[in-house]
C-alpha distance (Angstrom), angle and dihedral (degrees) to the residues before:
residue distance angle dihedral
M1 . . .
S2 3.82 . .
W3 3.83 92.3 .
I4 3.80 90.6 68.9
Y5 3.83 92.3 55.4
E6 3.80 93.9 60.8
P7 3.82 127.6 70.9
W8 3.76 110.7 -92.3
P9 3.80 116.5 -117.9
W10 3.78 120.7 -109.9
Y11 3.81 92.5 -107.5
V12 3.82 89.4 63.2
A13 3.82 102.1 35.1
G14 3.83 95.0 40.2
P15 3.81 96.4 56.9
M16 3.81 89.7 44.4
I17 3.81 90.7 55.0
T18 3.81 89.4 45.2
G19 3.80 90.6 52.2
V20 3.79 91.9 51.3
M21 3.80 91.2 48.2
L22 3.82 91.8 49.8
L23 3.81 89.9 51.3
L24 3.83 90.5 50.0
I25 3.80 92.3 48.7
Y26 3.81 89.9 48.2
A27 3.82 89.7 50.9
G28 3.82 91.7 47.1
K29 3.81 93.3 -116.4
S30 3.79 131.9 128.0
F31 3.78 125.9 -146.3
G32 3.78 122.5 -126.7
V33 3.77 136.1 138.3
S34 3.80 100.1 -154.5
A35 3.81 92.4 59.4
N36 3.80 86.2 71.6
L37 3.80 90.5 67.1
R38 3.80 89.2 60.9
S39 3.81 90.4 47.4
M40 3.81 92.7 49.7
C41 3.82 91.4 49.5
S42 3.80 89.2 49.6
I43 3.81 91.4 50.0
A44 3.82 89.0 50.5
G45 3.82 90.1 55.1
A46 3.80 102.2 -103.4
G47 3.81 89.0 137.5
R48 3.82 89.1 78.0
W49 3.82 89.6 68.2
V50 3.81 105.8 24.6
D51 3.80 122.6 41.6
F52 3.80 91.9 -150.2
F53 3.82 88.8 70.4
N54 3.80 94.2 44.9
F55 3.81 101.4 98.2
D56 3.80 139.7 105.7
W57 3.80 100.4 -80.3
K58 3.81 91.2 178.8
K59 3.80 89.1 77.6
Q60 3.83 86.6 61.7
S61 3.82 95.5 46.8
W62 3.82 91.5 106.3
N63 3.81 87.9 61.9
L64 3.82 90.8 51.7
L65 3.80 87.9 53.8
F66 3.81 88.0 52.7
I67 3.83 90.2 56.0
V68 3.80 92.1 48.4
G69 3.80 89.5 49.9
G70 3.80 90.2 48.7
A71 3.80 91.6 52.6
I72 3.81 92.3 47.4
G73 3.81 91.3 45.7
G74 3.80 90.9 49.2
F75 3.79 91.2 50.8
I76 3.81 91.7 49.9
A77 3.81 92.1 46.2
V78 3.81 94.7 49.8
N79 3.78 97.4 41.5
Y80 3.80 102.5 35.4
L81 3.80 111.1 14.9
T82 3.79 102.8 42.8
P83 3.81 111.3 93.1
H84 3.82 92.9 -168.1
E85 3.78 139.1 -0.5
S86 3.79 97.1 -123.7
V87 3.77 120.0 110.2
A88 3.79 121.7 -140.8
I89 3.81 103.2 -126.6
S90 3.77 127.4 155.2
E91 3.78 121.9 -91.9
S92 3.80 91.3 -118.5
T93 3.82 90.3 55.5
Q94 3.79 90.5 48.0
A95 3.81 90.0 51.3
A96 3.81 91.8 48.3
L97 3.81 91.6 50.0
Q98 3.80 91.6 48.0
E99 3.81 89.0 53.2
L100 3.82 87.4 55.3
G101 3.81 90.6 53.0
V102 3.81 100.6 -100.3
E103 3.80 107.5 143.3
N104 3.81 118.5 -139.0
P105 3.81 96.5 -5.8
G106 3.77 111.5 -154.4
S107 3.81 94.6 23.1
T108 3.82 90.7 104.8
F109 3.79 136.0 15.9
L110 3.80 93.5 -113.1
P111 3.82 120.0 36.6
D112 3.81 112.4 -131.0
K113 3.81 91.6 -136.9
I114 3.80 89.3 66.9
F115 3.81 105.4 22.9
G116 3.82 105.3 23.0
A117 3.78 125.9 107.0
E118 3.81 91.0 -105.3
A119 3.82 89.0 61.6
L120 3.81 87.7 70.8
S121 3.78 90.6 62.9
S122 3.80 92.9 56.9
F123 3.78 131.7 78.7
E124 3.81 90.4 -127.6
G125 3.80 90.8 54.5
W126 3.78 91.4 55.1
I127 3.81 90.6 46.9
F128 3.80 88.4 56.0
L129 3.80 92.6 48.4
I130 3.78 103.3 40.9
V131 3.78 105.3 29.0
G132 3.81 93.5 34.3
G133 3.79 92.3 47.0
L134 3.80 92.8 49.1
L135 3.80 92.5 46.9
I136 3.78 92.5 48.5
G137 3.80 93.6 45.2
F138 3.80 94.1 45.1
G139 3.79 93.0 40.3
T140 3.78 92.9 50.9
R141 3.79 91.8 51.1
Y142 3.83 93.8 42.4
A143 3.82 92.3 48.7
G144 3.80 90.3 49.2
G145 3.79 93.5 -119.2
C146 3.77 147.0 8.9
T147 3.78 130.2 -80.0
S148 3.80 93.7 -93.4
G149 3.79 92.5 48.9
H150 3.79 94.4 50.3
A151 3.81 99.5 34.7
I152 3.79 97.5 44.3
S153 3.78 107.1 23.1
G154 3.78 102.6 25.3
L155 3.79 96.1 45.4
S156 3.80 92.2 45.7
N157 3.80 87.2 55.3
L158 3.84 89.5 49.6
Q159 3.81 93.2 -120.4
L160 3.82 113.7 168.5
P161 3.85 93.5 -151.5
S162 3.81 88.8 57.5
L163 3.79 91.2 51.4
I164 3.80 89.9 51.2
A165 3.82 90.9 47.0
V166 3.83 92.7 49.5
V167 3.81 91.5 50.1
G168 3.82 87.7 49.9
F169 3.82 90.9 49.7
F170 3.80 90.8 53.6
I171 3.79 93.2 46.7
G172 3.80 90.5 48.1
G173 3.80 90.9 48.6
L174 3.80 91.9 50.9
I175 3.82 92.0 48.2
M176 3.80 90.8 49.0
T177 3.80 94.1 46.5
H178 3.79 98.7 44.6
L179 3.81 105.7 26.9
I180 3.82 111.0 23.6
L181 3.82 107.7 27.9
P182 3.83 95.4 58.1
F183 3.82 89.5 58.2
I184 3.80 94.0 47.4
L185 3.80 95.3 49.0
């Protein structure tokens, strides 16, 4: 049972992802997590006010099942398959995070300085929530999908817009990590 507790190597996880993508292509489906937000808004009746949400969400119900399975799988992994909460990150990353004020980086999955309840009582915490949430929500819609949709599904379908989006995601991540995050923390 110990093999399931450890991260799987690329030569196991990669072919599994490839197999799933081949099955989706064969079935004429495309993978993406953010499309579920549109489906959920349509189910809730947003199509009465906004045409964007007025579509047949039942054709996307398989993708909603994927999200439910992901949530259940995440719960099982965290509560039953995680031997410890520490995260194996490099010493240089730990040092860089400590310089930014993150205490005991790598001791838990989510640092309290950023994700803890006390972060909600700080200006920086609200910046993360509001500005970050708006940028992610707007960016996902503007890019025509989320990182998983473009990087996994779009690239496997050899779509040039997905390649451009993935390059943009990496550039944005580097800018956030090296230029913006040090000023926020």
